[in-house]
C-alpha positions as CSV (number, residue, x, y, z in Angstrom):
1,S,67.5,25.5,-97.7
2,S,68.4,24.4,-101.2
3,R,67.9,28.0,-102.4
4,K,71.2,28.8,-100.7
5,L,72.9,26.6,-103.3
6,L,71.9,28.9,-106.2
7,K,74.7,30.4,-108.0
8,H,74.8,33.0,-110.7
9,K,77.2,32.5,-113.8
10,N,78.3,36.2,-113.1
11,K,79.9,36.3,-109.7
12,N,79.1,40.0,-109.4
13,R,75.4,39.3,-109.3
14,I,73.7,38.7,-106.0
15,I,70.8,36.1,-106.1
16,Q,68.0,37.3,-103.7
17,E,64.5,36.3,-102.8
18,I,61.7,38.9,-102.4
19,D,58.7,37.6,-100.7
20,F,55.4,39.3,-99.8
21,K,54.6,39.2,-96.0
22,S,51.2,37.8,-95.3
23,C,50.0,38.6,-98.7
24,E,46.3,37.5,-98.6
25,P,45.4,39.3,-95.3
26,N,47.4,42.4,-96.3
27,F,45.8,42.6,-99.7
28,Y,42.3,42.1,-98.3
29,L,42.7,44.8,-95.6
30,K,44.0,47.2,-98.2
31,Y,41.0,46.4,-100.3
32,K,38.7,47.1,-97.4
33,E,40.7,50.4,-96.8
34,I,41.8,49.3,-93.3
35,D,45.1,51.1,-92.8
36,F,47.6,49.5,-90.4
37,N,50.6,51.6,-91.3
38,G,52.8,48.9,-92.6
39,S,52.9,47.1,-89.2
40,D,52.7,43.4,-89.0
41,V,49.1,42.6,-89.9
42,Y,48.6,39.9,-87.3
43,S,50.0,42.0,-84.4
44,F,47.9,44.9,-85.6
45,I,44.7,42.9,-85.5
46,M,45.6,41.2,-82.1
47,K,46.2,44.6,-80.5
48,K,43.1,46.3,-82.2
49,L,40.8,43.4,-81.1
50,N,42.5,42.9,-77.6
51,I,43.2,39.3,-78.4
52,D,46.2,37.8,-76.4
53,V,47.4,34.5,-78.0
54,D,50.5,33.4,-79.5
55,R,51.2,35.2,-82.9
56,S,51.6,31.9,-84.8
57,N,48.3,30.6,-83.4
58,F,46.5,33.9,-84.3
59,K,47.9,33.7,-87.8
60,R,46.5,30.2,-88.2
61,G,43.2,31.4,-87.0
62,V,43.0,34.3,-89.4
63,L,44.0,32.2,-92.3
64,S,41.4,29.6,-91.4
65,I,38.8,32.3,-91.2
66,I,39.8,33.5,-94.6
67,Y,39.8,30.0,-96.0
68,G,36.2,29.5,-94.7
69,A,36.6,27.3,-91.6
70,H,33.8,27.2,-89.1
71,E,34.2,29.2,-86.0
72,S,34.5,26.2,-83.8
73,T,37.2,24.7,-86.1
74,V,39.1,28.1,-86.1
75,S,38.9,28.1,-82.3
76,K,40.3,24.6,-82.0
77,I,43.2,25.3,-84.6
78,S,44.2,28.7,-83.1
79,K,43.4,28.4,-79.4
80,I,41.3,31.6,-79.7
81,P,37.9,31.6,-78.0
82,V,34.9,31.3,-80.3
83,N,33.6,34.8,-79.1
84,K,37.0,36.3,-80.2
85,V,36.9,34.4,-83.5
86,K,33.5,36.1,-84.2
87,K,35.3,39.5,-83.5
88,I,37.9,38.6,-86.1
89,K,35.2,37.7,-88.6
90,E,33.5,40.9,-87.9
91,F,36.7,42.9,-88.3
92,F,37.3,41.3,-91.7
93,D,33.7,41.8,-92.7
94,I,33.5,38.2,-93.8
95,E,29.8,37.6,-93.7
96,N,28.8,40.8,-95.8
97,F,31.6,40.1,-98.3
98,S,30.6,36.6,-98.6
99,N,26.9,37.6,-99.1
100,D,28.0,40.1,-101.9
101,L,30.0,37.4,-103.6
102,E,27.2,34.9,-103.4
103,K,24.7,37.5,-104.9
104,E,27.2,38.3,-107.7
105,H,27.7,34.5,-108.4
106,K,23.9,33.9,-108.4
107,E,23.4,36.8,-110.9
108,N,26.2,36.0,-113.3
109,G,27.1,32.4,-112.7
110,F,30.7,33.5,-111.7
111,I,32.4,36.2,-109.6
112,K,35.2,38.5,-110.7
113,N,38.3,38.9,-108.5
114,F,39.7,42.5,-107.8
115,Y,41.3,42.6,-111.3
116,G,38.2,41.6,-113.1
117,R,39.3,38.0,-113.7
118,P,36.2,35.7,-113.8
119,L,36.2,32.9,-111.2
120,L,33.8,30.1,-112.0
121,S,34.0,28.1,-108.7
122,K,31.1,28.7,-106.3
123,N,32.8,27.0,-103.3
124,N,34.2,29.3,-100.7
125,L,33.9,32.5,-102.6
126,V,35.7,34.7,-100.1
127,N,38.8,32.5,-100.1
128,H,38.7,32.2,-103.8
129,W,38.4,35.9,-104.4
130,I,41.2,36.7,-101.8
131,Q,43.7,34.1,-103.1
132,S,43.0,34.9,-106.8
133,S,43.2,38.7,-106.2
134,A,46.4,38.3,-104.1
135,A,48.0,36.0,-106.8
136,D,47.2,38.5,-109.6
137,Y,48.6,41.3,-107.4
138,C,51.9,39.5,-106.8
139,C,52.3,38.8,-110.5
140,L,51.6,42.5,-111.4
141,A,53.7,43.9,-108.6
142,F,56.7,41.6,-109.4
143,R,56.4,42.5,-113.2
144,E,56.4,46.2,-112.4
145,F,59.3,45.9,-110.1
146,V,61.4,44.0,-112.7
147,L,60.5,46.3,-115.5
148,N,61.3,49.3,-113.4
149,N,64.8,48.0,-112.3
150,K,66.8,47.4,-115.4
151,N,69.6,45.8,-113.3
152,V,67.3,43.1,-112.0
153,E,67.1,39.7,-113.6
154,L,64.1,37.4,-112.8
155,H,64.9,33.8,-112.3
156,G,61.7,32.3,-110.8
157,V,58.4,32.9,-109.4
158,I,57.0,31.1,-106.3
159,H,53.5,32.2,-105.6
160,D,54.1,35.4,-103.5
161,A,57.9,35.3,-103.9
162,V,60.4,35.7,-106.7
163,I,64.1,34.7,-107.1
164,I,66.0,37.5,-108.8
165,S,69.6,38.6,-109.2
166,S,71.2,42.0,-109.3
167,E,74.6,43.7,-108.8
168,T,73.4,45.1,-105.4
169,L,71.3,44.0,-102.7
170,I,67.7,45.2,-103.2
171,D,66.7,47.7,-100.5
172,T,62.9,47.9,-100.3
173,D,60.2,47.2,-97.8
174,F,57.2,47.4,-100.0
175,L,56.2,46.7,-103.6
176,K,53.1,47.8,-105.5
177,E,51.4,47.7,-108.9
178,N,49.6,50.7,-110.6
179,I,46.1,49.2,-110.7
180,S,45.4,48.9,-107.0
181,N,48.2,51.2,-105.9
182,F,48.4,49.0,-102.8
183,N,51.9,49.0,-101.2
184,L,52.4,45.6,-99.6
185,P,55.3,44.7,-97.3
186,V,58.0,42.4,-98.5
187,T,61.2,40.8,-97.1
188,V,64.3,40.6,-99.1
189,K,66.7,37.7,-98.4
190,K,70.1,37.3,-99.8
191,L,70.6,33.8,-101.2
192,T,74.2,33.8,-102.2
193,D,77.4,34.4,-100.3
194,N,79.2,36.8,-102.7
């Protein structure tokens, strides 16, 4: 990856990437107050719903559901039987959440994401709400992390990841921000060889 080519002018600083793991489904489940004790969100749901498919196929299926794909499309993409796709949608409470958002949009002409930011689009409201809320969460959590760690220098933001440098390797499994207080899992990857 070209990120490995990054170098800091100060040889004592380590360039690192902090990346949220499965940000959208993790954020949404925290919002719905479904606790999975920091375990892998996809493995957790597969076990809870007794679905035995390849994890990468399952991930595609869950993301397709969140993005609003029809059950038969999700089944085709993920190799998950339609009856199990319905169970996943029920687990995520997609239908009720969608109905609530449609009602909100009909009454106001817009919906608000978790943080109160208005969203004007009326297409695929669940996806729009989740992606917008997760994006705002990432920005706030990264901001809080950088402000609370004086040794950290921010170099770039890439949706649900940041490129930072510090004098030591960052040792954390979770980040959070103080509005939601959601702790979401992250991975930290060293990008320089020093």
